Backbone bond lengths (Angstrom), bond angles and torsions (degrees), N, CA, C in turn:
res aa  C-N    CA-C-N  psi(-1)  N-CA   C-N-CA  omega(-1)  CA-C   N-CA-C  phi
1 X - - - 1.465 - - 1.527 109.98 -
2 X 1.348 117.23 140.15 1.455 120.81 176.71 1.520 110.33 -62.41
3 X 1.335 115.82 140.38 1.464 119.57 -177.90 1.520 111.56 -61.60
4 X 1.332 117.51 -33.20 1.469 120.13 179.33 1.527 110.90 -64.64
5 X 1.314 117.53 -42.11 1.463 121.50 178.42 1.520 110.69 -64.49
6 X 1.342 116.17 -46.98 1.463 120.44 178.63 1.528 110.49 -59.55
7 X 1.326 116.81 -39.71 1.468 121.80 -179.89 1.525 111.22 -61.31
8 X 1.328 116.98 -46.15 1.472 120.56 -179.70 1.530 111.42 -63.93
9 X 1.315 117.08 -41.65 1.464 120.63 179.81 1.527 111.14 -65.58
10 X 1.321 115.87 -44.40 1.464 122.75 179.71 1.530 110.67 -58.60
11 X 1.351 115.52 -46.97 1.466 118.70 -176.54 1.520 112.77 -80.08
12 X 1.315 118.11 -26.85 1.462 120.27 171.63 1.525 109.93 -55.98
13 X 1.327 115.63 -48.32 1.461 120.60 -179.36 1.525 111.39 -68.16
14 X 1.333 117.27 -41.72 1.468 119.98 -179.53 1.523 111.68 -62.14
15 X 1.322 116.65 -44.37 1.459 119.30 -177.56 1.530 111.74 -66.33
16 X 1.330 117.45 -37.15 1.464 119.01 179.15 1.519 110.55 -69.06
17 X 1.331 116.43 -40.59 1.458 120.57 176.20 1.526 110.75 -64.02
18 X 1.331 116.60 -37.77 1.466 120.83 179.31 1.522 111.08 -65.63
19 X 1.320 117.11 -40.90 1.467 120.55 177.18 1.522 110.21 -60.24
20 X 1.335 116.44 -44.04 1.465 120.11 178.93 1.518 111.51 -62.76
21 X 1.331 116.75 -45.58 1.459 119.47 -178.23 1.521 111.94 -66.61
22 X 1.328 117.10 -34.95 1.465 120.24 175.07 1.524 110.37 -63.77
23 X 1.329 116.71 -41.88 1.467 120.54 177.09 1.522 110.65 -61.94
24 X 1.321 117.14 -40.02 1.461 120.69 -178.98 1.528 111.49 -64.25
25 X 1.318 117.33 -46.89 1.461 119.16 -176.98 1.528 111.15 -71.97
26 X 1.332 117.91 -33.01 1.463 120.42 174.50 1.525 110.79 -64.42
27 X 1.325 115.75 -41.41 1.465 119.86 -179.64 1.531 111.16 -63.47
28 X 1.333 116.54 -42.71 1.460 118.47 -179.59 1.527 110.53 -65.97
29 X 1.325 117.64 -33.61 1.459 119.91 176.99 1.519 111.91 -69.24
30 X 1.327 116.48 -38.49 1.466 119.73 176.58 1.521 110.24 -62.85
31 X 1.331 116.58 -42.60 1.461 120.81 -178.75 1.530 111.57 -67.39
32 X 1.330 117.47 -46.04 1.470 120.06 -178.05 1.528 111.87 -71.00
33 X 1.328 117.70 -25.56 1.470 119.73 178.51 1.520 111.80 -68.62
34 X 1.338 116.83 -16.82 1.464 121.20 178.04 1.526 112.15 -82.29
35 X 1.347 117.06 -12.05 1.455 120.79 -179.69 1.525 110.50 -77.77
36 X 1.318 115.85 160.27 1.462 120.98 177.29 1.525 109.29 -70.49
37 X 1.333 116.59 116.14 1.457 121.39 -178.67 1.523 108.94 -161.72
38 X 1.308 116.13 164.08 1.454 120.21 -179.62 1.526 110.76 -72.73
39 X 1.323 115.27 158.68 1.463 120.50 177.64 1.520 110.44 -61.51
40 X 1.330 116.68 -36.81 1.467 121.26 -179.68 1.524 110.89 -64.35
41 X 1.344 116.21 -45.23 1.467 118.73 -179.30 1.519 111.05 -67.81
42 X 1.339 118.25 -36.03 1.456 121.56 177.28 1.530 110.53 -61.81
43 X 1.331 115.90 -42.76 1.468 120.68 178.25 1.526 110.88 -65.23
44 X 1.339 116.74 -37.62 1.462 120.32 178.54 1.530 111.18 -61.71
45 X 1.339 116.27 -36.77 1.455 120.07 178.48 1.520 112.25 -62.52
46 X 1.349 116.35 -44.40 1.459 120.10 179.08 1.524 111.36 -71.16
47 X 1.330 116.94 -35.11 1.465 119.84 176.90 1.529 110.11 -66.49
48 X 1.341 115.78 -38.18 1.457 119.91 178.56 1.519 111.57 -61.89
49 X 1.328 116.94 -36.24 1.462 120.76 177.68 1.526 110.81 -61.92
50 X 1.331 116.37 -42.25 1.467 120.11 178.52 1.526 110.83 -67.92
51 X 1.330 115.74 -36.48 1.464 119.96 177.66 1.526 110.37 -64.35
52 X 1.329 116.53 -41.63 1.456 122.03 178.66 1.527 111.08 -55.30
53 X 1.330 116.52 -39.31 1.464 121.52 -177.81 1.520 112.63 -92.14
54 X 1.334 117.59 2.05 1.463 123.21 -177.90 1.532 111.14 57.66
55 X 1.346 115.30 41.82 1.460 120.27 -175.47 1.534 112.77 -124.83
56 X 1.328 117.39 11.23 1.464 119.43 -176.75 1.520 111.76 -62.04
57 X 1.326 116.94 -43.04 1.465 120.46 -178.47 1.526 110.88 -64.38
58 X 1.332 116.21 -43.69 1.466 120.17 179.89 1.525 110.81 -63.95
59 X 1.332 116.92 -39.88 1.467 120.48 179.33 1.527 110.24 -64.88
60 X 1.323 116.80 -47.58 1.465 121.04 -178.09 1.520 110.88 -59.99
61 X 1.323 116.66 -38.85 1.461 120.81 -179.94 1.520 111.48 -63.56
62 X 1.324 117.26 -35.15 1.468 120.47 -175.45 1.519 113.46 -93.37
63 X 1.361 116.48 -33.49 1.465 119.17 -171.25 1.528 114.32 -119.03
64 X 1.311 118.15 -17.35 1.460 119.80 -178.44 1.518 111.97 76.70
65 X 1.332 116.61 -119.13 1.469 121.22 -176.65 1.527 111.42 -65.58
66 X 1.344 113.89 148.81 1.460 120.40 -178.78 1.531 110.56 -83.85
67 X 1.324 115.95 131.28 1.461 122.58 172.41 1.519 107.31 -143.16
68 X 1.340 118.00 150.11 1.468 119.86 -179.78 1.516 113.37 -54.52
69 X 1.329 117.66 -43.88 1.467 121.01 -178.41 1.523 111.32 -62.46
70 X 1.336 116.46 -43.27 1.467 120.13 -178.38 1.524 111.02 -67.61
71 X 1.338 116.88 -40.07 1.466 120.09 179.98 1.525 110.05 -66.64
72 X 1.338 117.04 -43.23 1.464 120.10 178.48 1.520 111.02 -59.62
73 X 1.329 116.74 -45.76 1.459 120.08 179.84 1.533 110.87 -62.62
74 X 1.323 116.81 -41.90 1.463 122.18 -178.92 1.517 111.80 -66.08
75 X 1.334 116.79 -40.04 1.462 120.94 -174.32 1.530 113.59 -89.96
76 X 1.329 117.27 -11.70 1.465 119.39 -178.67 1.521 111.83 -105.88
77 X 1.328 118.03 -57.79 1.471 118.34 -169.09 1.515 115.40 -124.38
78 X 1.336 117.60 20.86 1.464 121.01 176.28 1.532 109.00 -82.58
79 X 1.321 115.99 110.77 1.474 120.23 -177.14 1.518 112.61 -73.03
80 X 1.346 118.05 -11.23 1.467 120.99 177.60 1.524 112.30 -94.68
81 X 1.323 116.85 -4.92 1.470 121.64 177.82 1.521 108.84 -101.01
82 X 1.338 118.72 108.16 1.474 120.56 -176.89 1.518 113.53 -63.70
83 X 1.343 117.74 -14.55 1.452 120.52 179.02 1.513 113.67 -94.65
84 X 1.328 118.10 0.91 1.464 120.30 -179.37 1.521 110.57 -73.25
85 X 1.324 115.88 157.75 1.464 120.82 177.61 1.526 110.21 -59.57
86 X 1.319 116.82 -40.75 1.467 121.96 177.91 1.522 110.67 -54.53
87 X 1.340 116.95 -51.19 1.466 120.91 -176.94 1.530 111.97 -70.57
88 X 1.329 117.24 -35.32 1.468 119.58 179.17 1.521 111.71 -65.57
89 X 1.343 117.36 -45.02 1.463 120.61 179.32 1.529 109.99 -66.13
90 X 1.322 116.24 -39.57 1.467 119.85 177.17 1.529 110.88 -62.01
91 X 1.347 116.94 -44.95 1.463 120.85 -179.45 1.528 111.45 -65.73
92 X 1.335 116.88 -38.90 1.468 120.02 176.95 1.523 109.90 -61.29
93 X 1.330 117.02 -43.09 1.464 121.22 179.88 1.523 111.36 -66.23
94 X 1.329 117.90 -40.65 1.464 120.70 -179.49 1.526 111.28 -67.42
95 X 1.327 117.04 -38.47 1.462 119.59 176.02 1.520 111.16 -66.16
96 X 1.341 116.56 -38.12 1.463 120.12 176.60 1.527 111.09 -64.99
97 X 1.339 116.58 -41.12 1.463 120.81 179.59 1.525 111.28 -61.85
98 X 1.346 116.15 -36.67 1.461 120.38 -177.64 1.532 112.31 -66.11
99 X 1.338 116.57 -25.39 1.480 120.03 -179.58 1.527 109.95 -122.88
100 X 1.315 115.36 36.75 1.462 120.90 -175.59 1.526 111.97 -56.31
101 X 1.339 116.97 -35.67 1.455 120.12 -179.60 1.511 113.75 -70.50
102 X 1.336 116.73 -18.80 1.468 120.93 179.16 1.522 111.56 -86.00
103 X 1.322 116.44 -26.85 1.462 121.96 -177.32 1.523 110.90 -86.84
104 X 1.312 116.37 158.75 1.464 119.88 169.74 1.526 108.76 -74.34
105 X 1.312 115.48 158.17 1.469 119.99 179.25 1.528 110.82 -56.29
106 X 1.335 116.25 -39.53 1.465 120.26 -177.60 1.530 112.03 -64.21
107 X 1.325 117.70 -40.42 1.466 120.65 179.52 1.526 110.24 -65.93
108 X 1.330 116.75 -46.27 1.459 119.84 179.42 1.528 111.24 -61.25
109 X 1.331 117.38 -46.86 1.462 120.03 -177.56 1.522 111.81 -64.75
110 X 1.338 117.28 -32.18 1.461 120.12 177.37 1.529 110.58 -64.50
111 X 1.320 117.14 -47.22 1.466 120.16 179.34 1.529 111.38 -66.60
112 X 1.317 116.63 -41.13 1.460 120.07 -178.49 1.521 111.36 -65.97
113 X 1.328 117.26 -45.28 1.469 120.48 -178.64 1.536 110.95 -69.23
114 X 1.326 117.23 -32.46 1.465 119.70 176.65 1.524 110.46 -61.97
115 X 1.314 116.61 -44.23 1.465 121.40 179.94 1.532 110.95 -65.40
116 X 1.317 117.58 -43.60 1.465 120.59 -179.11 1.527 111.13 -66.78
117 X 1.329 117.20 -42.87 1.464 120.95 179.84 1.526 111.48 -68.37
118 X 1.338 116.85 -34.89 1.466 120.38 179.24 1.525 110.51 -59.07
119 X 1.309 117.08 -43.75 1.461 120.09 -179.16 1.525 111.54 -62.44
120 X 1.323 116.28 -38.30 1.462 119.78 178.62 1.533 110.79 -67.68
121 X 1.325 116.69 -42.47 1.463 121.02 -178.13 1.519 111.30 -64.72
122 X 1.338 116.67 -42.70 1.459 120.08 -177.70 1.524 112.28 -70.00
123 X 1.332 116.92 -15.45 1.465 120.41 176.05 1.525 111.59 -78.88
124 X 1.340 117.10 -7.97 1.463 121.92 177.97 1.528 109.52 -96.00
125 X 1.329 115.91 -173.79 1.470 120.67 -179.49 1.525 111.84 -99.43
126 X 1.349 117.65 28.12 1.457 120.69 -172.92 1.528 112.72 -61.56
127 X 1.322 118.96 -34.62 1.470 120.32 -178.83 1.517 112.20 -67.70
128 X 1.317 117.33 -30.55 1.462 120.94 177.33 1.528 110.80 -84.48
129 X 1.312 116.33 -36.10 1.471 120.90 -175.98 1.525 112.25 -77.81
130 X 1.325 117.41 -50.39 1.469 121.20 -176.15 1.530 109.62 -157.93
131 X 1.332 118.00 80.34 1.469 119.63 -178.04 1.518 113.51 -59.91
132 X 1.345 117.55 -32.65 1.463 120.00 -179.38 1.522 111.38 -63.67
133 X 1.328 116.99 -33.41 1.462 120.35 176.80 1.527 110.31 -62.13
134 X 1.327 116.58 -41.82 1.461 120.89 178.58 1.526 111.05 -65.92
135 X 1.344 117.10 -42.89 1.464 119.81 -179.07 1.529 111.19 -64.72
136 X 1.327 116.81 -36.28 1.458 119.66 176.41 1.525 110.58 -64.34
137 X 1.333 116.85 -36.12 1.458 120.38 178.25 1.529 110.84 -64.49
138 X 1.326 116.74 -43.54 1.466 120.86 178.45 1.524 110.19 -61.49
139 X 1.327 117.12 -45.26 1.466 119.78 179.18 1.531 110.52 -61.45
140 X 1.318 116.87 -41.88 1.461 120.45 179.57 1.524 111.05 -62.02
141 X 1.338 117.45 -43.25 1.464 120.37 -179.09 1.529 111.22 -66.60
142 X 1.325 116.72 -34.76 1.464 119.97 176.70 1.525 110.40 -67.73
143 X 1.334 116.43 -44.62 1.468 120.49 175.99 1.530 110.06 -58.36
144 X 1.333 115.70 -41.58 1.463 120.27 -178.39 1.530 110.61 -63.68
145 X 1.328 116.76 -43.29 1.469 119.43 -178.41 1.527 110.93 -62.82
146 X 1.338 117.33 -40.09 1.467 119.90 178.16 1.527 110.95 -69.39
147 X 1.318 116.03 -43.26 1.463 119.78 -178.61 1.512 112.39 -63.21
148 X 1.325 117.01 -41.17 1.460 120.85 179.05 1.529 110.19 -65.89
149 X 1.339 116.64 -39.66 1.471 119.74 178.00 1.530 110.57 -62.95
150 X 1.324 116.58 -45.08 1.469 120.26 179.84 1.522 110.96 -64.71
151 X 1.319 116.28 -37.21 1.455 120.29 -174.16 1.513 115.44 -84.03
152 X 1.356 117.58 -16.89 1.471 118.34 -173.86 1.525 114.47 -125.76
153 X 1.324 119.13 -20.58 1.465 119.84 -175.46 1.521 111.92 -85.34
154 X 1.322 115.03 143.24 1.454 120.92 172.35 1.528 108.53 -63.43
155 X 1.323 116.83 139.09 1.471 119.64 -177.17 1.532 110.10 -80.95
156 X 1.327 114.87 64.53 1.453 121.41 179.62 1.523 109.17 -112.75
157 X 1.322 117.37 -163.32 1.463 120.33 -177.48 1.526 112.48 -59.57
158 X 1.332 117.10 -36.77 1.474 119.92 179.59 1.526 110.59 -57.74
159 X 1.315 116.17 -46.53 1.466 121.18 179.60 1.528 110.96 -63.24
160 X 1.323 117.32 -43.62 1.461 120.29 -175.83 1.535 112.04 -68.57
161 X 1.322 117.82 -31.72 1.465 119.20 176.60 1.528 111.23 -70.48
162 X 1.327 117.60 -34.60 1.466 118.62 175.49 1.523 110.50 -66.25
163 X 1.320 117.20 -38.52 1.466 120.68 179.11 1.532 111.04 -68.65
164 X 1.325 116.37 -38.38 1.467 119.94 176.33 1.532 110.32 -58.42
165 X 1.341 116.30 -46.74 1.457 120.16 179.92 1.517 112.29 -62.43
166 X 1.327 116.35 -41.69 1.461 121.02 -179.35 1.521 111.34 -60.28
167 X 1.327 117.10 -49.94 1.467 119.27 -171.61 1.526 113.22 -81.38
168 X 1.328 117.59 -25.33 1.462 119.00 171.49 1.519 110.09 -65.46
169 X 1.321 116.26 -45.48 1.465 120.73 178.88 1.521 111.15 -65.13
170 X 1.329 117.21 -39.54 1.464 120.64 -178.99 1.535 111.42 -65.43
171 X 1.323 116.82 -43.47 1.462 120.29 178.78 1.520 110.37 -61.13
172 X 1.323 116.62 -44.30 1.466 121.47 179.93 1.523 110.87 -61.35
173 X 1.324 117.31 -46.38 1.464 120.60 -176.23 1.521 112.84 -71.85
174 X 1.328 118.20 -36.87 1.465 119.99 177.58 1.522 110.22 -64.49
175 X 1.331 116.79 -41.75 1.468 120.18 178.48 1.525 111.12 -64.74
176 X 1.329 117.57 -41.64 1.466 120.77 178.92 1.531 110.84 -64.60
177 X 1.337 116.99 -41.72 1.459 120.92 178.42 1.517 110.72 -59.16
178 X 1.329 116.99 -48.12 1.462 120.82 179.65 1.517 111.39 -61.43
179 X 1.324 116.77 -43.32 1.463 120.66 -177.94 1.523 110.97 -61.58
180 X 1.334 116.14 -47.47 1.466 119.93 -178.89 1.521 111.18 -66.00
181 X 1.329 117.37 -43.60 1.461 119.83 -175.54 1.526 112.61 -72.15
182 X 1.318 118.24 -34.34 1.455 119.11 176.50 1.524 111.29 -69.80
183 X 1.316 116.09 -36.46 1.461 118.82 -178.29 1.513 113.39 -81.64
184 X 1.350 117.87 -13.66 1.461 120.40 177.94 1.523 111.93 -96.97
185 X 1.339 116.86 4.27 1.460 119.76 -178.66 1.521 111.55 -62.48
186 X 1.331 117.50 129.06 1.457 120.01 177.20 1.520 111.83 -86.98
187 X 1.338 117.11 12.61 1.450 120.66 -170.82 1.527 111.13 -106.98
188 X 1.316 116.40 -130.27 1.449 122.11 -173.52 1.521 112.39 -76.90
189 X 1.344 120.24 141.14 1.456 122.09 179.05 1.524 112.10 -57.44
190 X 1.328 115.42 155.73 1.458 121.77 -173.81 1.524 115.69 -54.70
191 X 1.347 120.61 -42.44 1.466 118.28 -177.21 1.520 114.07 -59.93
192 X 1.331 117.57 -16.23 1.470 120.02 -176.13 1.531 111.37 -118.86
193 X 1.326 116.22 30.89 1.467 119.27 -176.17 1.520 112.78 -57.97
194 X 1.333 116.11 -30.39 1.456 118.64 -178.00 1.524 111.84 -63.65
195 X 1.327 116.96 -19.60 1.456 120.32 -171.73 1.530 112.36 -114.43
196 X 1.339 117.59 22.67 1.452 119.35 179.85 1.522 110.67 -71.72
197 X 1.333 115.72 161.63 1.457 122.45 179.84 1.528 108.90 -76.08
198 X 1.339 118.78 113.55 1.468 120.19 -175.68 1.517 113.14 -62.94
199 X 1.337 117.52 -30.14 1.454 120.07 -179.95 1.528 111.01 -70.41
200 X 1.332 116.68 -39.70 1.467 120.35 179.10 1.518 111.61 -70.20
201 X 1.329 116.33 -33.30 1.462 121.21 -175.26 1.521 113.95 -84.09
202 X 1.334 117.98 -21.00 1.462 120.57 -164.95 1.527 112.91 -52.95
203 X 1.331 118.15 -55.55 1.454 120.33 -173.36 1.526 111.71 -68.12
204 X 1.337 116.57 -35.57 1.465 120.47 178.19 1.523 110.40 -60.53
205 X 1.340 116.51 -50.70 1.455 119.87 -174.65 1.518 112.81 -80.35
206 X 1.325 117.83 -26.53 1.459 119.99 173.68 1.525 110.02 -63.86
207 X 1.331 116.42 -39.33 1.457 120.15 177.87 1.524 111.07 -66.62
208 X 1.323 117.22 -39.78 1.464 121.04 177.52 1.529 109.93 -61.66
209 X 1.331 116.91 -45.67 1.465 120.77 179.30 1.526 110.97 -62.12
210 X 1.316 116.84 -42.24 1.465 118.97 179.08 1.518 111.11 -65.01
211 X 1.336 117.57 -30.22 1.463 120.27 -178.92 1.521 111.87 -65.73
212 X 1.324 117.62 -21.78 1.469 121.01 177.22 1.537 110.74 -116.47
213 X 1.331 116.33 23.60 1.479 122.79 178.18 1.524 111.65 52.88
214 X 1.326 116.57 44.11 1.469 120.34 -174.89 1.517 113.38 -122.97
215 X 1.328 118.80 8.02 1.461 120.08 -176.94 1.528 111.06 -65.34
216 X 1.334 116.47 -50.28 1.467 119.67 179.44 1.525 111.07 -65.40
217 X 1.337 115.79 -36.91 1.469 119.86 178.14 1.519 110.71 -61.81
218 X 1.327 116.89 -42.59 1.468 120.97 178.03 1.521 110.38 -58.60
219 X 1.324 116.84 -46.44 1.466 120.88 -179.67 1.529 111.41 -62.03
220 X 1.306 115.97 -38.22 1.460 119.97 -179.44 1.521 111.58 -69.32
221 X 1.328 116.80 -38.73 1.469 121.43 -176.01 1.523 111.65 -78.21
222 X 1.345 117.43 -45.73 1.470 120.36 -170.50 1.524 114.13 -104.20
223 X 1.333 118.17 -27.88 1.472 122.02 177.52 1.531 112.52 50.14
224 X 1.312 116.25 41.25 1.465 119.84 -175.84 1.522 108.23 -154.51
225 X 1.341 115.84 -173.92 1.454 120.68 179.60 1.524 110.24 -62.50
226 X 1.315 115.25 155.04 1.465 120.48 178.48 1.526 109.25 -83.21
227 X 1.313 116.57 123.61 1.461 121.35 176.08 1.518 109.48 -124.42
228 X 1.339 118.54 149.51 1.468 121.20 -179.87 1.524 113.00 -57.41
229 X 1.331 117.67 -39.36 1.463 120.33 -178.23 1.525 111.07 -62.99
230 X 1.334 116.71 -40.06 1.467 119.58 179.97 1.522 111.72 -73.15
231 X 1.338 117.04 -34.78 1.459 120.04 174.73 1.525 109.68 -60.60
232 X 1.333 116.03 -44.59 1.463 120.43 178.41 1.523 111.10 -62.47
233 X 1.322 116.53 -43.60 1.466 120.03 179.65 1.529 110.88 -60.87
234 X 1.334 116.82 -44.09 1.463 121.08 -178.76 1.531 111.21 -62.68
235 X 1.341 116.78 -43.74 1.455 120.78 -173.17 1.525 113.69 -87.91
236 X 1.322 116.76 -7.05 1.466 120.13 177.73 1.519 111.55 -110.45
237 X 1.330 117.86 -49.51 1.461 121.36 -163.27 1.522 115.92 -110.26
238 X 1.331 118.37 -10.05 1.466 119.56 -177.79 1.530 109.99 -82.88
239 X 1.322 117.10 112.24 1.448 121.39 -179.79 1.509 114.31 -69.85
240 X 1.348 118.00 -17.05 1.460 121.07 179.47 1.528 112.47 -95.90
241 X 1.333 116.97 5.61 1.459 122.02 176.04 1.534 108.32 -97.30
242 X 1.356 118.78 114.07 1.469 121.28 -169.86 1.524 115.89 -57.58
243 X 1.323 118.52 -27.15 1.459 119.61 -177.38 1.532 112.54 -105.50
244 X 1.315 117.12 12.03 1.466 119.55 179.44 1.522 111.17 -74.56
245 X 1.332 115.80 161.94 1.457 120.47 179.19 1.520 111.32 -65.17
246 X 1.334 117.52 -42.67 1.459 119.44 -177.22 1.525 110.86 -67.50
247 X 1.333 118.17 -36.88 1.462 120.89 177.73 1.532 110.45 -66.09
248 X 1.323 116.85 -42.56 1.463 120.67 179.33 1.523 111.21 -63.17
249 X 1.339 117.07 -42.45 1.466 120.35 179.23 1.523 111.46 -67.29
250 X 1.320 116.82 -36.03 1.464 120.27 177.57 1.528 110.66 -62.88
251 X 1.332 117.06 -43.42 1.463 120.94 177.48 1.527 110.94 -64.72
252 X 1.323 116.87 -40.75 1.462 120.07 177.13 1.519 111.16 -60.17
253 X 1.323 116.15 -44.84 1.459 121.04 -178.61 1.528 111.13 -61.24
254 X 1.332 116.39 -44.09 1.466 120.22 -178.71 1.524 111.81 -65.58
255 X 1.328 117.12 -43.62 1.461 120.24 -177.50 1.521 111.94 -73.85
256 X 1.323 116.21 -33.90 1.464 119.40 176.85 1.522 110.94 -64.62
257 X 1.331 116.32 -37.89 1.470 120.15 178.96 1.525 111.31 -63.71
258 X 1.325 117.16 -29.66 1.465 120.34 -176.81 1.530 113.27 -81.80
259 X 1.343 116.84 -15.92 1.472 118.81 178.74 1.528 111.37 -115.49
260 X 1.323 117.73 13.23 1.463 120.98 -174.95 1.538 112.10 -54.11
261 X 1.336 113.84 148.85 1.462 119.91 174.24 1.532 108.87 -135.12
262 X 1.319 116.71 -168.63 1.463 120.59 -175.00 1.521 113.11 -68.67
263 X 1.344 117.10 -15.39 1.465 120.24 -174.87 1.526 113.47 -105.36
264 X 1.323 118.08 -7.81 1.464 120.41 -166.86 1.528 114.98 -96.26
265 X 1.330 118.60 4.31 1.458 120.26 -175.75 1.529 111.81 -59.50
266 X 1.327 116.81 -44.39 1.468 119.47 -178.68 1.528 111.22 -66.54
267 X 1.330 116.91 -36.46 1.470 120.14 177.23 1.522 110.57 -64.77
268 X 1.329 117.06 -42.93 1.466 120.64 176.29 1.525 110.78 -59.85
269 X 1.310 115.76 -41.28 1.473 119.86 -179.80 1.526 110.50 -62.72
270 X 1.319 117.38 -41.55 1.463 120.86 -178.59 1.529 111.56 -69.42
271 X 1.328 116.77 -38.71 1.465 119.81 175.38 1.526 109.87 -62.68
272 X 1.345 116.32 -44.54 1.463 120.63 179.37 1.516 112.72 -62.32
273 X 1.332 116.57 -39.05 1.467 120.16 179.62 1.529 111.33 -67.02
274 X 1.329 116.08 -42.58 1.464 119.35 178.28 1.527 110.55 -65.34
275 X 1.332 117.04 -40.22 1.463 121.05 177.71 1.525 110.49 -63.17
276 X 1.333 117.63 -42.43 1.477 121.07 178.80 1.520 110.52 -64.03
277 X 1.340 116.86 -40.61 1.471 120.19 178.11 1.525 110.92 -59.01
278 X 1.328 116.16 -38.73 1.461 120.13 178.87 1.527 111.16 -71.02
279 X 1.323 116.25 -45.57 1.461 119.95 -176.64 1.520 112.43 -62.85
280 X 1.319 117.34 -32.72 1.456 120.12 -174.64 1.528 112.92 -107.31
281 X 1.335 115.77 19.94 1.459 121.33 173.24 1.523 109.40 -98.59
282 X 1.314 116.51 161.10 1.467 119.93 167.92 1.518 107.93 -130.01
283 X 1.308 115.72 160.95 1.460 120.63 -170.65 1.521 112.23 -65.79
284 X 1.334 117.50 -29.78 1.463 120.04 178.85 1.525 110.73 -63.51
285 X 1.331 117.05 -41.37 1.463 120.50 178.73 1.523 110.93 -64.36
286 X 1.339 116.53 -40.62 1.463 120.54 179.95 1.524 111.09 -65.03
287 X 1.340 116.26 -44.07 1.462 119.88 179.26 1.523 111.40 -66.14
288 X 1.319 116.20 -35.06 1.474 120.06 178.65 1.529 110.07 -66.45
289 X 1.332 116.57 -40.36 1.466 120.67 177.03 1.520 110.73 -63.99
290 X 1.311 116.26 -34.64 1.464 122.22 -174.87 1.520 108.89 110.89
291 X 1.323 116.59 120.40 1.454 120.39 -174.45 1.525 111.97 -58.45
292 X 1.335 117.51 -44.77 1.463 120.23 -178.13 1.522 111.07 -63.28
293 X 1.319 117.21 -45.24 1.468 120.85 -179.63 1.527 110.74 -63.64
294 X 1.331 116.44 -41.63 1.466 120.07 -179.12 1.518 110.91 -66.10
295 X 1.333 117.35 -45.25 1.456 121.07 -178.68 1.530 111.58 -69.05
296 X 1.318 117.30 -35.14 1.463 120.31 176.40 1.518 110.62 -61.11
297 X 1.345 116.11 -44.05 1.458 120.34 176.97 1.524 111.40 -63.07
298 X 1.330 116.57 -41.03 1.470 120.75 178.91 1.522 110.54 -62.23
299 X 1.320 117.38 -44.64 1.458 121.05 -178.59 1.526 111.37 -65.21
300 X 1.314 117.14 -36.39 1.466 120.20 176.26 1.519 110.60 -63.13
301 X 1.322 116.52 -40.30 1.469 120.30 -179.48 1.532 111.34 -71.14
302 X 1.325 117.19 -37.81 1.462 120.68 177.08 1.526 110.70 -65.41
303 X 1.324 116.22 -42.23 1.463 119.81 178.33 1.529 110.47 -62.82
304 X 1.335 116.37 -39.89 1.461 120.78 176.98 1.531 110.85 -62.66
305 X 1.335 116.85 -40.68 1.460 120.32 178.70 1.534 110.97 -64.18
306 X 1.323 117.02 -40.64 1.459 120.19 177.83 1.519 111.61 -60.53
307 X 1.339 115.72 -43.11 1.466 120.00 178.17 1.527 111.56 -64.28
308 X 1.326 115.76 -40.13 1.468 119.58 -178.71 1.525 112.00 -69.32
309 X 1.316 116.89 -38.12 1.466 119.87 175.87 1.525 109.98 -61.80
310 X 1.334 116.24 -41.47 1.466 119.95 176.93 1.522 111.50 -61.45
311 X 1.329 116.69 -43.66 1.462 120.33 -179.87 1.530 112.11 -67.15
312 X 1.323 117.15 -35.71 1.464 121.03 -176.76 1.523 113.77 -78.34
313 X 1.357 115.89 -33.16 1.464 118.44 -170.19 1.515 115.07 -128.04
314 X 1.337 117.90 -30.66 1.456 120.88 -163.33 1.516 112.14 -106.92
315 X 1.326 115.59 -162.13 1.449 122.00 177.65 1.535 109.08 -76.06
316 X 1.353 118.32 166.90 1.463 120.36 177.49 1.516 111.76 -51.98
317 X 1.350 116.73 142.11 1.456 121.81 -175.97 1.518 111.21 -63.76
318 X 1.334 116.47 129.16 1.462 122.05 173.71 1.520 107.23 -133.27
319 X 1.315 116.24 160.43 1.463 121.16 178.17 1.523 109.11 -73.10
320 X 1.343 115.95 120.24 1.471 119.90 -179.31 1.518 109.38 -110.72
């Protein structure tokens, strides 16, 4: 496959996954901002969202002080912010358009109609009236784009590059979400997460679980109170949890093996090593190391893998 085609497919999937993950973290912030909390802690939650996306400096330059309305506008419909949902959906559609002949009609029409409908929706007052309704729509459209690809595309290199993009982006965003939410906790310090007050933590961590569609899964797996350590275990180490780090790395490993070339052996080895580290870790070791330090190391390795995949298969690496 031409590297340009693979590049467009890879980034089409990444941008759509990024739009969904942005909607998820915005929704959890909207929900938690409704809870009883200090003004300072509420502001920390919105600042943490900008930190997660590495956009705090850009936001401050354009808007100054942090407010929920300003952050929502910046992260949803700001056409000058490349990390906004507006720009991500637009970029996914443009990448799909560039390889329209490689995609099935259904995949192309899904991306195209999502972009056209998004513009109509953002012209309404939905963000002021019911932002959660809008975020659910974004999640649904992302689910639809993946489902249509799985259901209609030939399982060839084109399909595997879209899956690579999806799960690389998902691993990165899940790790960033955990890092921001653990470090924004107003409760017990990280070394003692096992002993936090379950009543104080419940709404905070229930919202985090809902942001990754894992609340019911948590109840099914643990059948007990929600604790930060178990949330971390579910989202990092559970291979049967679709948005966990280990599940995302497993999917990356499988799809990378199917598109391997003469240059990708070292990249495959690094993906396999990171996957093995996850499979043979336990949550106590991670907490002992320190959640922030562990996740920072994970994010560095994921970023390195993204760069290596670009060097092995795609166009020259650029900041996306």
